[in-house]
DOPA-56290 format. One line per 5 residues: number of its first residue (from 1); their letters; for each residue x, y, z of N, C-alpha, C, CB. Coordinates in Angstrom, 1 decimal, padded with zeros to 4 digits. Glycine has a CB too. Example, Ala and Ser with C-alpha at 12.3 -4.5 7.8 and 13.67 -1.06 7.14 Angstrom:
2
1) as) 013.2/-005.7/007.8/012.3/-004.5/007.8/013.2/-003.3/007.8/011.3/-004.5/009.0  012.8/-002.2/007.1/013.7/-001.1/007.1/012.9/000.0/007.9/014.1/-000.6/005.7
end
This chain:
253
1) xxxxx) 106.0/-040.9/121.4/106.3/-040.6/122.6/105.3/-039.5/123.3/107.6/-040.2/122.5  104.4/-039.4/124.2/103.6/-038.2/124.7/104.4/-037.6/125.3/102.5/-038.4/125.5  104.0/-036.2/124.6/105.2/-034.9/126.1/104.0/-034.4/127.0/106.2/-032.9/125.1  104.5/-034.5/128.2/103.7/-033.5/128.8/103.3/-032.2/128.7/103.9/-033.5/129.6  102.8/-032.1/129.2/101.8/-030.6/128.7/102.7/-029.3/129.4/099.9/-030.6/129.6
6) xxxxx) 103.4/-028.5/128.1/104.6/-027.6/128.4/104.5/-026.0/129.5/105.1/-027.2/126.8  104.9/-025.8/129.9/104.3/-024.9/131.0/104.3/-023.3/130.1/105.5/-024.8/132.8  103.3/-022.6/130.6/102.9/-021.5/130.1/102.4/-020.7/130.9/102.2/-021.7/129.2  102.6/-019.3/131.1/102.8/-018.1/131.8/101.1/-017.8/131.5/104.1/-016.8/131.1  099.9/-018.0/133.0/099.0/-017.8/132.9/098.7/-016.1/132.7/098.6/-018.5/133.8
11) xxxxx) 097.9/-015.3/131.8/097.8/-014.0/132.0/097.1/-013.6/132.4/097.8/-013.4/131.4  096.6/-012.6/132.5/095.4/-011.5/133.0/093.8/-011.5/132.2/096.1/-009.8/132.9  093.4/-012.3/132.9/092.0/-012.3/132.1/090.6/-012.4/133.2/092.0/-013.7/131.0  089.7/-011.9/132.1/088.3/-011.8/133.1/088.0/-013.1/133.9/086.9/-011.4/132.0  087.9/-014.1/133.4/087.5/-015.4/133.8/088.6/-015.9/135.4/087.7/-016.5/132.1
16) xxxxx) 089.5/-015.2/135.2/090.4/-015.9/136.9/090.0/-014.5/138.4/093.2/-015.9/136.4  089.3/-013.7/137.9/088.9/-012.3/138.9/087.6/-012.8/139.2/088.9/-010.6/138.2  087.4/-013.0/140.5/086.3/-013.1/141.0/085.1/-012.2/140.3/086.6/-012.9/142.3  083.8/-012.4/140.6/082.6/-011.4/140.2/082.4/-010.3/141.1/081.2/-012.1/140.1  082.9/-008.9/141.4/082.6/-008.4/142.3/080.8/-007.1/141.9/084.3/-007.8/142.9
21) xxxxx) 080.0/-007.5/141.5/079.0/-006.9/140.5/077.5/-007.5/140.9/079.5/-007.3/138.7  076.7/-007.0/140.4/075.3/-007.3/140.7/075.0/-008.1/139.5/074.3/-006.1/141.0  074.2/-009.3/139.9/074.2/-010.1/138.3/073.4/-009.3/137.1/073.3/-011.8/138.4  073.5/-009.2/136.2/072.9/-008.8/135.1/072.2/-010.3/134.3/074.0/-008.0/134.2  071.5/-009.3/132.9/071.1/-010.6/131.8/072.0/-011.0/131.1/070.2/-010.4/130.7
26) xxxxx) 073.1/-011.0/131.1/074.4/-011.5/130.1/075.1/-012.4/131.4/075.7/-009.7/129.3  075.0/-012.6/132.3/075.6/-013.7/133.2/074.8/-014.3/132.4/075.5/-013.8/135.0  076.2/-015.3/132.3/075.5/-017.0/132.2/074.6/-017.6/132.8/076.3/-018.0/132.4  073.5/-018.4/132.4/072.7/-019.3/133.1/073.5/-020.6/132.8/071.3/-019.3/132.6  074.0/-021.5/134.0/074.5/-022.4/134.5/073.5/-023.5/134.4/074.9/-022.1/135.7
31) xxxxx) 074.0/-024.5/133.1/073.0/-025.4/133.0/073.5/-026.7/133.8/072.7/-025.7/131.5  072.7/-027.4/135.1/073.6/-028.2/135.6/072.5/-029.3/136.4/074.7/-027.4/136.4  072.6/-030.6/135.7/071.8/-032.0/135.8/071.4/-031.9/137.3/072.8/-033.5/135.3  072.3/-031.7/138.2/072.0/-031.9/139.7/070.6/-031.0/139.7/073.4/-031.1/140.8  070.4/-030.3/139.1/068.9/-028.9/139.7/068.0/-029.6/138.5/069.3/-026.2/139.3
36) xxxxx) 068.2/-030.4/137.7/067.0/-030.5/136.9/066.1/-031.3/137.2/067.3/-030.9/135.8  064.7/-030.6/137.8/063.5/-031.0/138.3/062.4/-032.1/137.6/063.0/-029.9/138.4  062.4/-032.2/135.4/061.7/-032.6/135.1/062.7/-033.2/133.7/060.6/-031.8/135.1  061.7/-033.2/133.0/062.4/-033.7/131.6/063.0/-032.6/130.7/061.4/-034.6/130.7  062.0/-031.7/131.1/062.2/-030.2/130.5/063.6/-030.0/131.0/060.9/-028.9/131.0
41) xxxxx) 063.8/-029.6/132.2/065.1/-029.0/132.7/066.5/-030.1/132.2/064.9/-028.8/134.7  065.7/-031.4/131.5/066.8/-031.8/131.3/067.3/-031.7/129.9/066.8/-033.0/131.8  066.5/-031.6/129.3/066.4/-031.2/127.8/066.9/-029.8/128.0/064.7/-031.3/127.2  066.6/-028.7/128.5/067.9/-028.0/128.5/069.0/-028.0/129.0/067.7/-027.1/128.7  069.5/-028.9/129.5/070.9/-029.4/129.9/071.5/-030.0/128.9/070.9/-030.4/131.1
46) xxxxx) 070.6/-030.8/127.9/071.6/-031.5/126.8/071.3/-030.7/125.8/071.4/-033.1/126.5  070.7/-029.6/125.5/070.8/-028.5/124.3/071.7/-027.4/124.6/069.5/-027.7/123.9  071.7/-027.3/126.1/073.1/-026.3/126.4/074.6/-027.4/126.0/073.0/-025.7/128.5  074.4/-028.3/126.5/075.8/-029.1/126.5/075.8/-029.1/124.2/075.5/-031.6/127.7  075.3/-029.6/123.5/074.8/-029.6/122.4/075.3/-028.1/121.4/073.2/-029.8/122.8
51) xxxxx) 074.7/-027.2/122.4/075.2/-025.6/121.7/077.0/-025.2/122.2/074.0/-024.0/122.5  077.3/-026.0/123.4/078.3/-025.9/123.9/079.8/-026.1/122.7/078.0/-026.9/124.9  079.5/-027.5/122.4/080.0/-028.0/121.5/080.4/-027.9/120.7/079.9/-028.4/121.2  079.0/-028.4/119.6/078.8/-028.3/118.1/078.6/-026.3/118.2/076.9/-029.6/117.5  078.1/-025.5/118.4/077.6/-024.4/118.2/076.0/-025.0/118.0/078.5/-023.5/117.0
56) xxxxx) 075.7/-025.7/117.1/073.9/-025.9/117.1/074.4/-027.4/116.8/072.5/-024.9/115.7  073.4/-028.4/117.0/072.9/-029.3/116.9/072.1/-029.8/115.7/072.5/-029.3/117.7  072.0/-030.6/114.4/071.1/-030.5/114.0/070.5/-032.4/114.2/071.3/-029.6/112.5  069.1/-032.9/113.7/068.9/-033.8/113.9/070.1/-035.4/114.0/068.1/-033.6/113.1  070.7/-035.3/113.0/071.6/-036.6/112.9/072.7/-036.2/113.6/072.0/-037.2/111.4
61) xxxxx) 073.0/-035.6/114.5/073.9/-035.2/115.1/073.9/-035.1/116.5/074.2/-034.4/114.5  072.8/-035.9/116.4/071.9/-036.4/118.1/072.6/-037.5/118.2/070.0/-036.7/118.3  072.7/-037.8/119.5/073.3/-039.5/120.3/071.9/-039.7/121.1/075.1/-039.5/121.8  071.0/-040.6/120.4/070.0/-040.6/121.9/070.0/-041.8/122.9/068.5/-040.5/121.5  071.4/-042.5/122.2/071.9/-043.4/123.3/072.2/-042.9/124.9/073.2/-043.9/122.6
66) xxxxx) 073.2/-041.8/124.4/074.2/-040.8/125.2/073.0/-040.2/126.2/075.1/-039.3/124.1  072.0/-039.2/125.3/071.3/-038.9/126.2/070.2/-039.6/127.1/071.0/-038.0/125.8  070.2/-040.6/126.6/068.9/-041.4/127.5/069.8/-041.9/128.9/068.0/-043.1/126.5  071.3/-042.6/128.8/072.2/-042.6/130.0/072.5/-041.5/130.4/073.4/-043.2/129.8  072.2/-039.8/129.8/072.2/-038.8/130.8/071.0/-038.4/131.7/072.6/-037.6/130.1
71) xxxxx) 069.5/-039.0/131.0/068.7/-039.0/131.9/069.4/-039.6/133.1/067.5/-039.7/131.5  069.0/-040.9/132.6/068.4/-041.9/133.5/070.2/-042.2/134.8/067.6/-043.7/132.2  071.1/-041.1/134.8/072.0/-041.1/135.6/072.9/-042.2/135.5/071.4/-041.1/136.7  073.3/-042.8/134.5/074.0/-043.8/134.3/075.7/-043.2/133.9/073.2/-044.7/133.2  075.7/-041.5/133.4/076.7/-040.7/132.9/076.6/-039.2/133.5/076.6/-040.7/131.3
76) xxxxx) 077.5/-038.8/133.8/077.5/-037.3/134.3/077.7/-036.5/132.6/079.1/-036.9/135.7  077.3/-035.3/133.5/077.6/-034.1/132.2/078.9/-034.1/131.6/077.7/-032.6/132.7  080.1/-034.5/132.5/081.3/-034.2/132.3/081.9/-035.4/131.6/082.0/-033.9/133.6  080.9/-036.7/131.4/081.2/-037.8/130.2/080.6/-037.5/128.9/080.6/-039.3/130.6  079.4/-036.7/129.1/078.6/-036.7/128.0/079.2/-035.7/126.9/077.2/-036.3/128.5
81) xxxxx) 080.1/-034.7/128.1/080.7/-033.5/127.3/082.1/-034.5/126.5/081.3/-031.9/128.6  082.7/-035.4/127.8/083.7/-036.1/126.7/083.4/-036.7/125.4/084.3/-037.2/127.3  081.9/-037.2/125.4/081.6/-037.9/124.5/081.2/-037.1/123.2/080.8/-038.7/125.0  080.9/-035.9/123.4/080.6/-035.3/122.4/081.7/-034.7/121.3/079.8/-034.6/122.9  083.4/-034.9/122.4/084.2/-034.1/121.7/085.0/-034.9/120.9/085.0/-033.4/122.5
86) xxxxx) 084.6/-036.3/121.4/085.3/-037.6/121.1/084.3/-038.2/119.9/085.4/-038.8/122.5  083.3/-037.7/119.1/082.4/-038.1/118.4/082.8/-038.1/116.9/081.3/-037.5/118.7  081.9/-038.5/116.1/082.4/-038.6/114.9/082.0/-037.2/114.4/081.8/-039.9/114.2  080.4/-036.5/114.6/080.5/-035.6/114.2/081.3/-034.4/114.3/079.7/-035.7/114.3  082.2/-034.2/115.6/083.0/-033.3/116.0/084.3/-033.8/115.1/083.2/-033.3/117.8
91) xxxxx) 085.0/-034.9/114.8/085.6/-035.0/114.0/085.5/-034.4/112.5/085.6/-035.9/114.0  084.5/-035.4/112.0/084.3/-034.4/111.0/083.9/-033.5/110.5/084.2/-034.5/110.6  083.2/-032.2/111.5/082.8/-031.0/110.9/084.3/-030.1/111.6/080.9/-030.5/111.5  084.8/-030.5/112.4/085.9/-029.6/112.9/086.8/-029.9/113.2/085.9/-029.0/113.7  087.3/-031.3/113.9/089.2/-031.4/113.7/089.5/-031.2/112.1/089.9/-033.2/114.2
96) xxxxx) 088.6/-032.4/111.4/089.2/-032.5/110.4/089.6/-031.3/109.0/088.5/-033.4/110.1  088.9/-030.0/109.7/089.0/-028.6/108.7/089.7/-027.9/109.1/087.9/-027.7/108.5  090.8/-027.9/110.5/091.1/-027.0/111.1/092.9/-027.5/111.4/090.0/-027.0/112.3  093.7/-026.6/111.5/094.8/-027.2/112.4/094.6/-026.8/113.8/096.2/-026.7/112.0  096.1/-027.4/114.1/095.8/-028.0/115.7/095.6/-026.8/116.3/097.1/-028.9/116.5
101) xxxxx) 096.5/-025.6/115.8/096.6/-024.7/116.5/095.0/-024.2/117.1/097.5/-023.7/115.7  094.1/-023.9/115.8/092.8/-023.7/116.2/091.8/-024.7/117.0/092.2/-023.4/115.1  092.1/-026.2/116.9/091.8/-027.0/117.6/092.3/-027.1/119.2/092.1/-027.9/117.0  093.1/-026.5/119.3/093.3/-027.0/121.0/092.4/-025.2/121.5/095.8/-027.4/121.8  093.0/-024.1/120.6/092.0/-022.8/120.7/090.2/-023.2/121.2/092.0/-022.1/118.8
106) xxxxx) 089.8/-024.4/120.4/088.3/-023.8/120.4/088.2/-024.8/122.0/086.9/-024.4/118.7  089.2/-026.0/122.2/088.7/-027.1/123.4/089.1/-026.5/124.6/089.4/-028.6/123.4  090.0/-025.1/124.5/090.2/-024.7/125.8/088.8/-023.8/126.3/091.5/-023.8/125.8  088.3/-023.1/124.6/087.5/-022.0/125.1/086.4/-022.9/125.5/087.2/-020.7/124.1  086.0/-024.2/124.8/084.4/-024.7/125.1/084.6/-025.5/126.2/083.6/-025.6/124.0
111) xxxxx) 085.8/-026.0/126.9/085.7/-027.0/127.9/086.0/-026.1/129.1/086.8/-028.2/127.8  087.2/-025.5/129.0/087.1/-024.2/130.3/087.0/-023.0/130.7/087.8/-024.1/130.9  086.1/-022.5/129.2/085.0/-021.4/129.3/086.0/-020.3/129.5/083.7/-021.5/130.8  087.1/-019.7/129.0/087.8/-018.4/129.5/088.9/-018.8/127.7/088.9/-018.6/131.5  089.3/-017.7/127.7/090.0/-017.6/126.3/091.5/-018.2/126.5/090.1/-016.0/125.8
116) xxxxx) 092.1/-018.4/125.6/093.6/-018.9/126.3/094.7/-018.4/126.6/094.3/-019.7/125.7  095.8/-018.5/127.6/096.6/-017.9/127.9/097.7/-017.2/126.8/097.1/-018.7/128.8  097.6/-016.6/126.0/098.1/-016.2/124.7/098.9/-017.4/123.5/099.2/-015.3/125.1  099.3/-017.1/123.3/100.0/-018.2/122.1/101.1/-019.5/123.1/101.3/-016.9/120.6  101.4/-018.8/123.7/102.3/-020.4/124.8/101.0/-021.4/125.1/103.3/-019.8/126.9
121) xxxxx) 100.0/-021.2/125.6/099.2/-022.1/126.0/098.5/-023.1/124.5/098.0/-021.3/126.9  098.6/-022.4/123.6/098.0/-022.9/122.4/099.2/-023.5/122.0/097.3/-021.8/121.3  100.5/-023.5/121.9/102.1/-024.1/121.4/101.5/-026.1/122.5/104.3/-022.6/122.7  101.0/-025.1/123.8/101.2/-026.5/124.5/100.3/-027.2/124.6/101.4/-026.4/125.8  099.2/-027.3/124.2/098.6/-028.0/124.0/098.2/-028.6/123.0/098.1/-027.8/124.3
126) xxxxx) 098.9/-027.7/121.6/099.0/-028.3/120.3/100.0/-029.5/120.3/099.4/-027.3/119.3  100.8/-029.4/121.0/102.2/-030.1/121.5/101.0/-031.8/122.2/103.5/-028.7/123.2  100.0/-031.5/122.5/099.6/-032.5/123.4/098.4/-033.7/122.4/098.8/-031.5/124.8  097.9/-032.5/121.4/097.1/-032.6/121.0/097.5/-033.8/119.5/096.7/-031.3/121.1  099.0/-033.7/119.2/099.8/-033.7/118.2/100.5/-035.0/118.5/100.8/-032.3/118.1
131) xxxxx) 100.9/-035.7/119.8/101.0/-036.8/120.4/100.5/-037.3/120.6/101.4/-037.1/120.9  099.3/-037.3/121.6/098.4/-038.1/122.0/096.7/-037.6/121.4/098.6/-038.2/123.6  096.2/-036.8/120.2/095.6/-037.0/119.6/094.0/-036.2/120.2/095.9/-038.4/119.4  093.0/-036.1/120.1/092.4/-035.4/120.5/091.5/-035.8/122.1/091.8/-035.2/119.3  091.4/-037.2/121.8/091.4/-038.3/122.8/092.3/-037.4/124.4/092.5/-040.0/121.9
136) xxxxx) 093.4/-037.5/123.9/094.5/-037.1/125.3/094.0/-035.9/125.4/096.3/-037.1/125.2  094.1/-034.7/125.0/093.4/-033.6/125.0/092.7/-033.4/126.1/092.7/-033.5/124.0  091.3/-033.7/125.7/089.9/-033.7/126.0/090.0/-034.4/127.6/089.0/-034.8/124.7  090.7/-035.8/128.0/091.2/-036.1/128.6/091.8/-035.6/130.1/091.6/-036.4/128.0  092.6/-034.7/129.6/093.3/-034.0/130.2/093.2/-033.0/130.8/093.9/-033.8/129.8
141) xxxxx) 092.3/-032.0/129.8/091.3/-031.0/129.8/090.0/-031.2/131.3/090.6/-031.2/128.1  089.4/-032.2/131.1/088.2/-032.4/131.2/088.7/-033.1/132.8/087.3/-033.4/129.7  089.8/-033.8/133.3/090.5/-034.1/134.4/091.5/-033.4/135.5/090.9/-034.8/134.0  091.3/-032.0/134.6/092.5/-031.2/135.7/091.7/-030.6/136.6/093.5/-029.8/135.0  092.2/-029.6/137.3/091.2/-029.3/138.7/091.0/-027.7/138.4/092.1/-029.6/140.5
146) xxxxx) 091.4/-027.7/137.1/090.7/-025.9/136.5/089.2/-026.4/136.6/091.3/-025.3/134.3  088.6/-027.4/135.4/088.0/-028.0/135.1/086.4/-028.3/136.4/089.0/-028.9/134.5  087.4/-029.1/137.5/086.9/-029.5/138.2/086.0/-028.6/138.7/087.6/-030.1/138.7  086.7/-027.3/139.3/086.7/-026.5/139.9/085.6/-025.6/139.9/087.6/-026.2/139.7  085.5/-025.0/138.3/084.8/-024.3/137.7/083.3/-025.0/137.2/085.8/-023.9/136.7
151) xxxxx) 083.4/-026.2/137.1/082.3/-026.6/136.4/081.7/-028.2/137.1/082.8/-026.6/134.8  082.8/-028.7/137.6/082.4/-030.3/138.4/081.9/-031.0/137.5/081.4/-030.4/139.7  081.1/-032.1/137.8/080.8/-033.4/137.1/079.0/-033.5/136.7/081.3/-034.7/138.2  078.6/-032.3/137.3/077.1/-032.4/136.7/077.0/-030.4/135.7/075.6/-032.6/138.6  077.9/-029.9/135.6/077.6/-028.4/135.3/078.0/-029.0/133.4/079.2/-026.9/136.4
156) xxxxx) 077.1/-028.0/132.5/077.1/-027.6/131.1/078.7/-026.8/131.4/075.5/-026.3/130.5  079.9/-026.7/130.6/081.1/-025.2/130.6/080.2/-024.1/129.8/082.9/-025.4/129.6  080.4/-023.4/130.4/080.0/-021.8/129.8/081.1/-021.2/130.0/078.8/-020.9/130.5  080.9/-019.9/129.1/082.4/-018.4/129.0/081.7/-018.4/130.7/082.0/-016.2/127.5  082.7/-017.8/131.3/082.9/-017.3/132.5/082.9/-016.5/132.7/083.5/-017.4/133.0
161) xxxxx) 082.1/-015.5/133.1/082.6/-014.0/133.6/082.6/-013.2/132.2/084.3/-014.1/134.5  081.5/-013.3/131.9/081.9/-012.9/129.8/081.5/-010.9/130.5/079.8/-014.1/127.7  080.8/-011.1/131.4/080.3/-009.3/131.7/081.7/-008.4/132.3/078.8/-009.1/133.4  081.8/-007.5/131.5/082.7/-006.6/132.1/082.9/-005.4/133.0/083.1/-006.4/131.5  083.3/-005.3/134.3/082.2/-004.1/134.8/082.8/-002.8/134.6/081.7/-004.1/136.3
166) xxxxx) 083.9/-002.7/133.7/084.4/-001.4/133.1/083.5/-001.1/131.9/086.1/-001.4/132.6  083.1/-002.0/131.2/082.5/-001.4/130.1/080.6/-002.4/129.9/083.9/-001.7/128.7  080.2/-001.1/128.6/079.0/-001.5/128.5/078.9/-002.8/128.1/078.3/-000.8/127.7  079.5/-003.4/127.2/079.2/-004.7/126.2/080.7/-005.6/127.0/079.3/-004.3/124.0  079.9/-007.3/127.2/081.2/-007.6/127.7/081.9/-008.6/126.5/081.0/-008.3/129.1
171) xxxxx) 082.4/-009.2/126.7/083.2/-010.2/126.5/082.9/-011.0/124.9/083.1/-011.1/127.8  083.0/-010.4/123.5/082.7/-011.4/123.1/082.6/-012.8/122.9/082.7/-011.3/122.8  081.4/-013.6/122.6/081.4/-014.9/122.5/082.1/-015.6/121.5/080.2/-015.2/122.5  082.3/-017.1/122.1/083.5/-017.7/121.5/083.3/-018.0/120.0/083.8/-018.9/122.3  081.8/-018.4/119.9/081.4/-018.7/118.6/081.5/-017.7/117.5/080.2/-019.0/118.6
176) xxxxx) 081.9/-016.3/118.0/082.1/-015.4/117.1/083.8/-015.2/116.8/081.5/-014.4/117.7  084.0/-014.8/118.2/085.5/-015.0/118.1/086.5/-016.1/117.2/085.8/-015.3/119.4  085.4/-017.3/117.5/086.3/-018.5/117.2/085.2/-019.5/116.1/086.8/-019.5/118.9  085.4/-018.7/114.7/084.7/-019.2/113.8/085.0/-020.9/113.6/084.9/-018.3/112.6  084.1/-021.3/113.4/084.6/-022.5/112.1/085.5/-022.5/111.5/083.8/-022.7/111.0
181) xxxxx) 085.4/-022.0/110.5/087.0/-021.9/109.2/087.6/-020.6/109.3/086.4/-021.9/107.2  088.5/-020.4/110.5/089.0/-019.1/110.2/090.0/-018.9/108.8/089.8/-018.7/111.5  091.2/-018.0/109.1/091.9/-018.1/107.7/092.6/-018.4/106.9/092.2/-017.7/107.4  092.7/-019.9/107.9/093.6/-021.2/108.1/093.0/-021.6/106.1/092.8/-022.5/109.9  091.9/-022.1/106.6/091.1/-023.2/106.0/090.2/-022.3/104.7/090.0/-023.8/107.4
186) xxxxx) 089.7/-020.8/105.1/089.2/-019.8/104.3/090.1/-020.0/103.0/089.4/-018.4/105.0  091.3/-019.7/102.9/092.6/-019.6/102.4/092.1/-020.5/101.2/094.0/-020.0/103.3  092.1/-022.0/102.0/092.2/-023.4/101.1/090.9/-023.6/100.7/092.7/-024.9/102.0  090.0/-022.9/100.4/089.0/-023.6/100.1/088.4/-022.0/099.3/088.3/-024.4/101.5  089.5/-021.2/099.3/089.3/-019.9/098.2/088.0/-019.2/098.8/089.0/-020.4/096.4
191) xxxxx) 087.7/-019.1/100.0/086.8/-018.0/100.4/087.4/-016.5/100.7/086.2/-018.4/101.6  086.8/-015.4/100.6/085.5/-015.4/100.3/085.1/-015.6/098.6/084.9/-014.1/100.9  084.2/-016.0/097.8/084.2/-016.2/096.3/082.7/-016.4/096.5/085.3/-017.5/095.5  082.1/-015.7/095.3/080.3/-015.6/094.7/080.6/-016.9/093.7/079.6/-013.7/093.6  079.7/-018.0/094.4/079.5/-018.8/093.3/077.9/-019.0/092.6/080.1/-020.2/093.8
196) xxxxx) 077.2/-018.5/091.7/076.1/-018.6/091.4/075.8/-019.2/090.0/075.7/-017.5/091.7  075.3/-020.3/090.3/074.7/-021.7/089.8/073.6/-021.4/088.6/073.9/-022.5/091.1  072.6/-020.3/089.0/071.6/-020.3/087.7/072.0/-019.7/086.8/070.3/-019.7/087.9  071.0/-019.2/086.3/070.8/-018.5/084.9/070.2/-016.7/085.4/069.3/-019.7/083.9  070.9/-016.3/084.4/070.8/-014.6/084.5/069.6/-014.6/083.5/072.3/-013.6/084.0
201) xxxxx) 068.8/-013.8/084.5/067.2/-012.9/083.9/067.4/-012.2/082.8/066.4/-011.7/084.9  067.1/-012.1/082.0/066.8/-011.1/080.5/065.8/-010.7/080.2/067.0/-011.5/079.4  065.7/-009.3/079.7/064.6/-008.8/079.4/064.4/-009.4/077.5/064.6/-007.0/079.7  062.9/-009.7/077.0/062.8/-010.6/075.8/063.2/-009.2/074.8/061.1/-011.4/075.5  063.4/-009.7/073.9/063.1/-008.9/073.0/062.3/-007.4/072.5/062.8/-009.6/072.6
206) xxxxx) 061.1/-008.2/072.6/060.3/-007.5/072.3/059.7/-006.2/073.2/059.5/-008.2/072.0  059.9/-006.3/074.7/060.0/-005.1/075.8/061.3/-004.3/075.4/060.1/-005.6/077.6  062.5/-004.3/074.4/063.0/-003.4/074.1/062.8/-002.2/073.1/063.7/-004.0/074.0  061.5/-002.8/072.5/061.0/-002.1/071.6/060.7/-001.0/072.1/060.1/-002.6/071.0  060.4/000.4/071.0/060.2/001.8/071.6/058.9/001.7/070.8/061.4/003.2/071.2
211) xxxxx) 057.2/002.1/071.8/056.4/001.5/070.9/055.7/003.2/070.9/055.4/-000.2/071.3  056.3/004.4/071.7/055.3/005.6/071.6/055.2/005.9/072.8/053.9/005.3/071.0  054.6/007.3/073.1/054.4/007.6/073.9/055.4/007.9/075.4/053.6/007.0/073.8  056.4/007.7/075.2/057.7/008.1/075.9/058.0/008.8/076.1/058.5/007.9/075.6  057.7/009.8/077.1/058.6/011.2/077.4/059.7/011.5/076.4/059.4/011.0/078.8
216) xxxxx) 060.4/010.6/076.6/061.9/010.3/076.0/062.2/011.2/074.9/062.2/008.8/075.5  061.3/010.5/073.5/061.2/010.2/072.7/061.0/011.7/072.2/060.3/009.1/072.7  060.0/012.5/072.6/059.6/013.9/072.4/060.1/015.4/072.6/058.7/013.9/073.0  061.8/014.8/073.6/062.5/015.8/074.3/063.1/016.6/073.5/063.3/015.5/075.3  063.8/016.0/072.3/064.4/016.9/071.2/063.8/017.5/070.3/065.2/016.5/070.6
221) xxxxx) 062.6/017.3/070.2/061.3/018.0/069.1/061.3/019.1/070.1/059.5/017.2/068.8  061.2/018.9/071.6/060.9/020.1/072.6/061.9/021.2/072.2/061.0/019.7/074.2  062.9/020.8/072.2/064.1/021.5/072.0/064.2/022.5/070.8/065.2/020.6/071.9  063.5/022.2/070.0/063.6/022.8/068.3/062.3/023.8/068.5/063.3/021.4/066.8  061.9/023.7/069.5/060.4/024.6/069.6/061.1/026.3/070.1/059.1/023.6/071.3
226) xxxxx) 060.6/027.3/069.3/061.3/028.6/069.8/060.8/029.0/071.1/061.0/029.8/068.8  061.4/029.7/071.7/061.0/030.0/073.1/059.6/030.7/073.8/062.0/030.8/073.3  058.7/030.6/074.2/057.6/031.2/075.1/057.9/032.3/074.8/057.6/030.9/076.4  057.1/033.8/074.3/056.4/034.7/074.8/056.5/035.1/076.5/055.2/034.4/074.4  057.1/035.9/077.0/056.5/036.5/078.6/057.3/035.1/079.7/054.1/036.4/078.6
231) xxxxx) 057.6/034.5/079.2/058.3/033.2/079.9/059.7/033.7/080.7/058.8/032.0/078.7  059.7/033.3/082.0/060.4/034.1/082.6/060.5/036.0/083.0/061.3/033.5/082.0  059.6/036.6/082.4/059.2/037.8/082.6/058.8/038.1/083.9/058.3/038.0/081.7  059.7/038.9/084.5/060.1/039.8/085.7/058.4/040.7/085.8/061.8/041.1/085.2  057.9/041.3/085.0/056.2/041.8/085.0/055.3/041.1/085.0/055.7/042.4/083.9
236) xxxxx) 055.2/040.5/083.9/054.0/039.4/083.6/052.7/039.7/083.6/053.9/038.5/084.5  051.7/039.2/084.2/050.4/040.0/084.3/049.8/040.7/085.6/049.3/039.1/083.9  050.6/041.5/086.3/050.5/041.9/087.5/049.6/043.1/087.7/051.7/041.9/088.0  049.8/044.0/086.6/048.7/044.9/086.3/047.3/045.2/085.8/049.1/045.4/085.7  046.8/043.7/085.3/045.5/042.9/085.2/044.8/043.3/085.9/045.4/041.6/085.4
241) xxxxx) 043.5/043.9/085.6/042.3/044.3/086.5/041.4/042.7/086.8/041.2/045.7/085.5  041.2/041.9/087.4/040.8/040.9/087.8/039.5/040.9/087.6/041.2/040.8/088.8  038.9/042.4/088.6/037.6/042.2/089.1/036.7/042.4/088.2/037.5/043.0/090.1  037.5/043.5/087.1/036.5/044.0/086.2/036.2/042.9/085.1/037.0/045.4/085.6  037.1/041.8/084.6/036.8/040.7/083.7/036.2/039.8/084.2/037.9/040.2/083.2
246) xxxxx) 035.2/039.7/086.0/034.5/039.1/086.3/033.1/039.7/085.9/034.8/038.9/087.3  032.8/038.7/085.4/030.5/039.0/084.8/030.2/038.9/086.0/029.1/037.6/083.5  029.1/040.4/086.2/028.6/040.7/086.9/027.1/039.8/087.3/028.6/041.9/086.5  026.7/039.2/088.4/024.7/039.5/088.0/024.1/039.3/089.2/023.7/038.3/086.9  023.3/040.9/088.9/022.6/041.0/090.1/021.3/039.8/090.6/022.0/042.6/090.0
251) xxx) 021.5/040.1/091.9/020.3/039.0/092.5/019.2/039.0/091.8/019.8/039.3/094.1  018.4/040.5/091.9/016.9/040.6/091.4/016.9/040.1/089.5/016.4/042.6/091.7  017.7/039.4/089.5/017.6/039.0/088.1/017.2/037.4/087.6/018.9/039.5/087.5
end
């Protein structure tokens, strides 16, 4: 039985406040297909979509058919995002490796461009994820009024209002706050652990032999020598007439 989305109280977040500031370098660059004038701009939109959902897309993770349909206008950016969230790559490399709370938080951050409204929203979306699966949650988010107002049909989702006016550094990106493996699966995998599969390099036996000439070999012998005369003496040779010791040669000779 499919459960409706539970009610949760929105919390005050930076993404809910209109940006009353001058633009900066940290402002997100919206990637929109309706503004793509050439193939290079289209590639930028496609790469932004892959980074938004997969963090990084390898060559084997790319879907050339979807990319071609997006370039030809057969599907929208929202449809492209939906297909990436329902792809085998997302299911195999993320959904199967995390619990429902982590997946719900990840989809909200990636698709709505904001953090979740506390633990209550994570529980609400995890209930949808439990009863209707990833497809049901992705459809609800992409069909929501919040998503359509923020990104529409042709804009790739991004981290909204990341710059905070009262701080020098903005909000931490989602790929750092929500890594691929959190404490749940790091504990299962036994992370962190050091695995060394190579062989330790050892010095050969001939390199450990003392062949003479090392200063350390003469240190015991030096300690047995009597103390030198005048070493450390305060008077020294300060009274010597050095000029009388120097031989004099006349210029006429």
